[in-house]
C-alpha positions, 0 to 999 in steps of 0.5 A: 423780375425775380424769376431766377430767385424764385426758381432757385427757391422752388428748386432748393433741396434743403438738407435736413441737418442742423448747420443747413437749417441755421444758415437758411434761417440766417438768410431768411432773417437778413432778407426779412430785415432788408424787405422791411427796409424796402417797405419803409421806403415804399411807405415814405415815397407814397407810391402805394397811392398809385394803386388807389390805396389810402395807406401803405397798410391798406395796400399791403393787406390788399396786395400781399394778403398779410393780416392787418396786424402783420402789416402794422408791425412791418411798417412800424418796425421799418420806421424804427429801423430807419432811425437805428443804424447800429441796430440795423447793421448788427441785424444784417451782419448776423451779430444781432439775432432775430430774437434780440432784434425783436426784444429791441423793437418791442421795448423801444416805443415810437417816442423812445426811438431817438433816445435809444439811438443815443444808446445804440453804440454802447448797448447793442454790442452788449446785447449781441453777447446775451441770450434772447431771454437776457436781452428781453430783460435788459431792454425792459430794464432800459425802458423802465429807466428811460420812461421813469420820469415820463407821464404814464402813457394811456394804456392801448385799447384792450380787446377780447373776441370770441367768435363762432367757427363753422364746425361749432368750436370757438376762436378766442383772441384779444389783448389784455393789460399787463395786470389782467394778462398776468392774472389770467396766465397764472389762473390758467397755469394753476388750473392746467392739469396733466393727462391721466394714463389711459385718456387721450394725450393732449398738447400743452395748448389743449391743456390750457384751453381745458383749463380756461374752460374749467376757470369759467365754469367755476365762476359760473358755478360759484359767483352767485352761490356759496357752499362746497357743492357746485350747481350747474353752469348756465347754458341755454339749449333747445331740444325736443324731448324725442331728440333728448331721448334719442327717439328722433334723429333731429338735433338740439341747438344753442339758443342762438341756433347753432347745432350741438353734437350728441356727445355735447348734448348728453354731457350738458343734460347730464347735470342741468336745469330743465324748463318745459316749453310747449309750443304750437308751431315755431312761433307760439308758446303755449306753456312755459314750465318752472325750472326743474333741476335734474340733480337736486342740491341734496342729491348733489351733496350726497354724491359729494359726501361719497366721492369727495372729488372727480372719480375718474381714475388718478384724477385729483380735482376737488368736488368744487371743480366737478359736475355730477355724471349720470352713469346711465343717462337719464334720457335713456332710463338711467335713474337719478339716484346715488347708485347711478351718479358719480362726480367728475371734473369737466375734462373727464365728463367730456371724455366719458361722453365721447365715443368709445368710452363707458363707465360703471358704478359698482355696488361697493361704489367702485367707479369703473371706466373702460377706454375705447381700446377695452382697457379697464380702470377703477377708482374708489371713493376718497372719503375714508368713512363712506355712507352706505348707499341706502343711507346716501339715497335717504340723505338725498331725499331729505328736505332742507 
């Protein structure tokens, strides 16, 4: 039916200049509005039922392969536009841009469509003159005024989903309340750190993801304890001793059975609590030992006195945000003593356990990091008055 249109689109040679992109974006926008109108009429006629679907939304997701959320949004916008002729006309003639239309449709709830229709002739021409940011503010203000005398509507359901991905990562998505979302956004903003020269450059999204991990680790470290020195976070990992010590090619897993990479295993076991679990075959537990901390509280405190925070060059994360890193991993014979330990934040702990990175702790407590390209960077302890290393060793062995 649309062979000619499809042929034109597929054969289109898009010129990579600004005016062409602007014109095509406008055509795309107009087409989207017209298609939304058509889908609304399709919904109203109920012809989707001829295919055995139980709703227009179900028909859309099954036949056009859009997500549930996208189908819901298209149908909702179509119902609103059917009652907002001024808004629709302004969108089709291009005077109301896509950002303006999005601001209007987001602010006008289902119960306010008829009310906004009364304001359209006056308000829409004014909105077309504004930036998208100002249009959002105007529409929020309009909604606050209109709904000020109404009974507060119940908040829509909140959700948070954290799903395992096949490659070992996690997918995070959800919907938060305004209060909770504002809190999370501000916490992530404050926890987000800049890249340090020499380390891999991250995108803004990657920096936010690292920040969220730091926030969660900080909570795990401190919610049940007090004091300036953080203990390790709780994450259960199952590994044979031969695997830990690299004497076996086997893999370690989370308690759920998901395998861990070697670099992640090294980082987790660098500063953790250990349980001895002796089994006879896969199902019989013969002995379950007491929990033993790889790095004692006293030893952690001694490292904190010396380092004062993350030792990765140019990083300024405080000690409360840090883990204690074995420069030479204990599973490979590295001793758990101050001369082999350094405080590093989670971000740089991950980097130091990544392929190609290495570090040394020199006798004068200089921390030396070598990048995969061979570049060397150094940092000095932050404390102005450092305990000599032999005194640090003695302090770490004191009993509380």
